[in-house]
N, C-alpha and C positions, 0 to 999 in steps of 0.2 A: 519759716524761712525756706524750708524744703518745698512747701506748696507753691511759694512765689517763684522759685526756680523752675518748677515744672511748668507753671503758667507761661513763663518767659520762653522756654524751649518750645512749647506748643504754639505760642504766638509766632516764633521764628519759622517754624515748619509751615504754618498757614501762610505766612508772608512769602516764603520761598515758593510754595505751591502756587500761590496767586500770581507771583511773578512769571513763572514758567507757563501758566495757563494763558496769561496775557501775551507772553512772547509767542506762544503757538498761534493764538488768534491773529496777532499782528502779522505773523509770517504768512499765514494762510490768506489773509486779506491782501497783503502785498503781492502774493503770487497771483491771485485772481486779477488784481488791477494791472499787473504786468502783462498777463496773457491778453487781457482785454485791449491794452494799448499797443500790443506788438504790431509793427508794421505801420503805425500811424506816424505822420510827420507833421511838422509845423513850418510855417513860412518864416524861416529864420536860419541861422547858421549854428552848426555844432562845432565847437572849438575843442579839439582833442589834444591833450598834452600827456604823453608818456613820461613817467618820472621814476628816478631811482637815486636816492641819497643826494638830492639837490634841493633841500628845503629852502635855502636862502634864495636861490634863483627861481624856484617854483613860486614862492610867495611874491617876489617882485614881478614875475611874469603875469600872474593873475591880477595883481594890483594894476598893472599897466593896461590889461584888457578892460578891467572895470572902469578905469579912468578915460580910456580913449575909444570905446566902442559904443556907438549909439544905436546900431542896428539890432533888431531882436536876435538874441543869441543864447546859447547855453554853453557852459564850460564843463568839460568832462576830463577828469584826471584819472589815469590808470597807473597805479603804483605797483612796482615789482618787488615788494618786500623791503622797503627802505628801513633803515635803523637809526635815522637821524631826527626823528620826530615828525616826519611827514604825515604819518597816519593820524597822529593827534591833531595836527593842523587841519587835515581834511575833515575830521570829525567835527571840528569847530566851525568849519566853513560849509557844512552840509546843506544849509539852506540856499547858499549862492552857487555851490558847486556840486555836480554829480560826480561820483567817483566809484572806482572798483579797486579793491585791495587784493592783489594777487600774491601767489607764492614767490619766493625769492628766485626760484629757478626759471621763471618765465623771462624770455628774452624780450628785447625792445620791440621786435616785430610782432611777437605774440601779444604784448600789451597794447600795441597800436591797433591790432585787429579786434581786440576786446572793446576798445573805444569806438571803433567803427561800427561794431554790432550794436552798441548802446546809442549811437547818434540818431537823432530824430529830426534834424534840420533838413531842409530841401537842398542846402549847400553845406559843405563840410570843410573845416580848416584843420590840417595836421600841423601842429606847432611844437617846435622844440622849446623846452623851458629856458634855453639861453637866448631865445629871440624875444626882444622887448618891443611890443607894438607901440605905434605912435599915433597922434591925432589923424583921423580920417583914413587910417590904413585900410580898414575893411570896405569902406565905401568905394575907394579907388580900385581895389581888387575885384569887387562885385561888378563894378561898371565895365571893367575889361572882360570879365567872364561872360557877361550877358550881351556884349557887343556883337558876338558872332556865334551862331549855333554850332559851328564846327569846333569851337574852342571848348575843351573839357577840363583843363587844369591851368591855373595861373599862379605865378610866383612873383614876389616883390623884388625890389632892388635893396641892397644892403651895404654896409661898410665892410663886411667880412669877405675873405678871399674865396668867393664862390663863382668863379668864371665870369660868364656874361652878366651875372646879376650884381657884380661888385661895381660900385661907383665911388668917385672921389667924395669923401665926407669931410668937410673942413671944420672939424671939431676935435677936441683933444680928450674929452671925458664924456661919460654917460649922461651927465646932467645937461650938457649942451646939445645932445642928440634931439631932444624935444623941440628946441628952437629951430634947429635945422629942418626937422621934419615938417613943422608948421608951414614953412615957406616952400618946401619941396612937394608936399602932398596936395597939389592943386590939380584938378582934373585937366588932363592933357592927352587926348587920344593919340596924338602924334608920337608920344613916348611909348606906345604899346608896340611890341614886336613879337613875331613868332620865333620859336626856338626849338631845338631838337632835344634839349635836356633842361632839367630844373634841379636845383638843390633842395634837399628835403627839410630845411629848417623851417619853411613855411610854404604850405601848398594849399591852395583853395581849389576845390573840385566840386562839380555838381553831383547830386545823388545819382543821376542817370549814369554818369561816368563810372561811379563806384559799382553800381549794379551790373553794368556791362563788363567791367574789367575784372571784378572780383577782389578778394583780399590780398594783402601783401604776402609774399612767399616766406614762410618761416624756415625754409631750408637755408636761406641766406643767414650769414652769421654777423653781418654788420648792417647798420641802418642805411649807409650810403649805397651799398649794393642792393639792398631790398628796395630802396627807392628807385634805383636804376632799373631793376627787374620789373617793377610795377609800371613805371612810365613807359618802358618798352612795350608792354602789353597795351597800354593806352594808344600808343602810336600805331601798333599793329592793327587796331580797329579803325584806323583812319581818323582818330580824334587828334586835335591839334593842341599843342602846348604854347603858352604865351607868357611873356614877361611884362608886367605892368610897371613901366618905368616911372610912373607918377605915384607909386606907392613905396615908401621907404620904411624899413624896419631895422632897428639897431640890433646887432648880434654881439654878444659878449664873449663868445668862444669861436675859434676858427675851425676847430675839428669836432664835428658832431659826435663821432664815435668815441673820441677821447673824453669829451665832456660827459657823454652818457656811457660810462663804463659799466655795463651790466655784469652780473656775477659770472656769466659765461665767457667774458673776455679777459678774465684774470687767470694767472697761473704761469707756468714756465713757457717762455716764448713771447708772452705779452701780446700786445695789439698787432704787432707786425706779423706774427704767425697766424693770428685770427684773420687778418686782412688777406694774407696770401691764400689761405684755405678757401676763403669766400670767393675771391676772384676766380679760383679754380672751379668752384661750383657754378658761377655765372657762365663761364665759357663752356663748361660741360653741358649746361642746360640749353644755351642759345647758339653756341658756335659763333659764327661771324654775324653779329646782329646787324651791322650796316649792310651787309650783302643781302640779308633776309628782307629788310625794309625796302631796299632798292629793287629786289626781284619782284615784289608785289606790285609796285608801280601804281599806287593809289594815292588819292589826295583827300577823299572824304569817305565817310562810312557808306554813303550811297554808292560810290564807285566800287568800294570793296564788296558790297552786297551783290552787285551785278556780276562779280567774278565767282560767286559761290553757287555753283549749280548743284553739287551733290546734296547739300543740305537744304537748299531752297528756302533759306531762312529769311523772314521779312525783317528781323531785327538782329543785326550783327552783335555778337558778344564774344567773350573769350571762349565760351563753350562751342562756338562755331568752329574753332580750331581743334576740337576733340574728335576722336574717331567714331564714325557711325557704327552702331551695333555694340559698342562697348557697354559693359555693365558698370554702373556707378552707384555709390551708396552715400546718402546724405547724413547729416548729424543725427537724424531721428532713427537711423537704422534701416529705413525703407530702401529698397533696391529698384533701380530704374534701368531701362535700356535706352540708349541714345538713338533717337530716330531722326530722319531728315526733318530738321526744323523743330524738333521737340523731344520729349522724353515720355516713356511709357512705364507705368507702374507694373511691377512683376509680382506674381503670387506663386506660391508653391516652390520657392527656391529652397532646396534642401541643403542645409549646412552652408549657407551663404558665406563666402570667404574661405571655404575649405578647398578640397580637391576638386569638387564638381564645378563650383562657380567662384570666381575670385573678383568681386567688384572692387573698383578703384574709389578711394575716398575723395569726394569733392565737397565744395562748400554749398551752403544753402543759397548763396547768391548765384552760383553757377546753375543750380537747379531752377531757381526762379526765373532766370533769364531764358529758359527753355519752356515753352508752354506744354502742359500735359496733353498728350495725344488723345483725342476723343475717340478711341477705338476700344473694342473689347479687350480686356486684360488677358494676358497670355500666361501660360505655365511653362516653366523651364523643366524639362525632364531631368531626372537625377542621374540617368545612365551616362557613363563616360567610358570610352574605349581607349585606354592608354596605349594599346598595341597599334591601332590604326590612327591614333591621334585625332579622334573625332571629338571636337569641342561641343559643349552644350549649345554654343551659339549657332551651330549648324542646324539645329532643330527648331529654331524660333521662327514663327510665322512663315510657313512655306511659300505664301504668295509674295512675300517680300524677301528677296535674297539678301542675305547679310554680306556686305563687302568682305573680301578675303585679304589676307596678307600675302604679299608676293615679293620676291627678290630676283634680280637678274642672274642668269646662269653665267658663272665666271670660270674660265678654264683653269686659272691658277688658284682658285679658292680651295683651301684644304677641305678634304672630305671627312666629316665626323660620323662615325658609324651608327651611333645610337643617339638620335636627336630628341628622343622623348625624355631624356634626363635633363631636368631644368638647368643645371650648371653648364652642360654642354650646349644646350639650346642658347643660353645667354652668350656663351663664348662664340657661337656661330654668328649671332647677330653682330657682335663686335668685329669678327673677322670680315663680315660683309663690308663694313665701313672702312676697315683698314685696307682691304684689297681694292677699294674704289667702288664697291657696290652700294646699294641703297635699299632700305626696306620701305615698302609701299603698302598702302591699303588701296585695293583696286576695286572698281565697281563697273557699271555699265558704261564703258567708253571713257572713263576717267581714272586718274591715279592721284594719290596724295602721299607725299613722302613724310616719313617720320623725321622731324627736323634734326635730331641728334640721337645717338645711341641712348642717352639718358631719357629722352622722350619715349623711345621704344620700351625701355625697362619700366618706366613709370606706368605705362599702359599694359604691362605684363604680356608683351608681345611674345616672349619666349614660351608662354604657356600654350600657344596655339600653333596649329599647323601653318607652315610657310610654303607657298607654292613657288617653284622655280619657273621663271618665265624668260623667254629669249629676249635679248636686248631690243631686237626689232619689234617684237610685239609690245614691249613696254613703251617704246618711242612713239607708237601709233596712238597711245592713250593721251587724252588731254590732261595737262598738268593743272591741278587745282591747288587750293591753299594747303599749306603743310599742316602736320599734326604736331602740336606743342605739348609739353608736359604740364599737368595741372599743378597749382601751388601746393606746397607741403603745408599741412595744417595740423597743429598739435592740440587745438582747443575745440570746443563744441560750436563750430561756426557753420 
């Protein structure tokens, strides 16, 4: 009996050892296949659904997609630590659905970005689990998107209270929505119209639009404001938004953020406190967004491209609005210097991110939008003179002068004695704005303003020397596109 027990234990050890050996081989093989397929796309649509504790709605949403979508597509669900059985459901649907299971502290925007990174379609749909698609929904959206190369994002009409996208829906329950949609979703280009804003319950975008605009900003605390932030960047690039009036989708909830109450939106103060904080972030980042768009006076990306002389970029992207000469760091840890129309890989950066060099974190999409400059790589010297405030940027590529930061001389601006202390430097930048001044990056005959103090802080402007220039000399410089803040990213994107 004892000998039999020993054999059983030995058999269990071998079985367990074999399991982990197989697991390791499978993981290695999956990693190799993933690396080999990275960057490859297919002629189809990636449908991304962020999810958190909405198993019933998620199951219904996926069922409707499978019933009503004839175009080639893939379904990607990104779950943020649901506790209602969503993970078990996704494991069972693993053949039909690609998914990512994230930690519960990941916010809606972070899960959406994860899905965007996984997407392999030439077009992408961002879909709320409370949105139930109907027959021919995707055909109508794609038809509108491909009708004009200037259109980059399209949204459907719905029964929900979503501004311009709401229409009168003559039915009383969810079961009748399908019959209404069958008669409504008939190709009708006359029903397409351009718009300045779209609700985020369903967005169809081209991959090119995503690659130029970048990921959603995870600094936002609600889905609505994150959508508004991303769509503002789309419009900033001269790309147009459209409503496909012949594509109807039924919505089961009127408030996206209430329906998708992520773990970060709970606690004292509730959603009202969260929404108030996020609106404050949006205004702090963009200031007067309508004034910004009006001041650029563009209608297409080509028209915007003609305005951008400092960068001389052939392909406009969100990175076009980043400061020239800034040091940026991608998810791999490599550090680049932003050049006119491109990026340059740097070597020899000592203690990158420390006192000598402080690169700003940007996404892989931002980096890929800028071609690698085909010039000899440079080395950043490690010497930094805190007394004279000589930045390492000043020693880069002598034949190409790095644009400097400048501010107007203001008589009533308080004088801070020791500006080499970061806290006082930051305070000085804030004072410039409060007193009616403006922080610029200036080059050979041009100037670019930091859109807001938040943008200046995001690019670590307080770490570098700021030259005071007379208002007259500043007015003689041509005004070029402003400098905006990069999106906040918490993941490896």
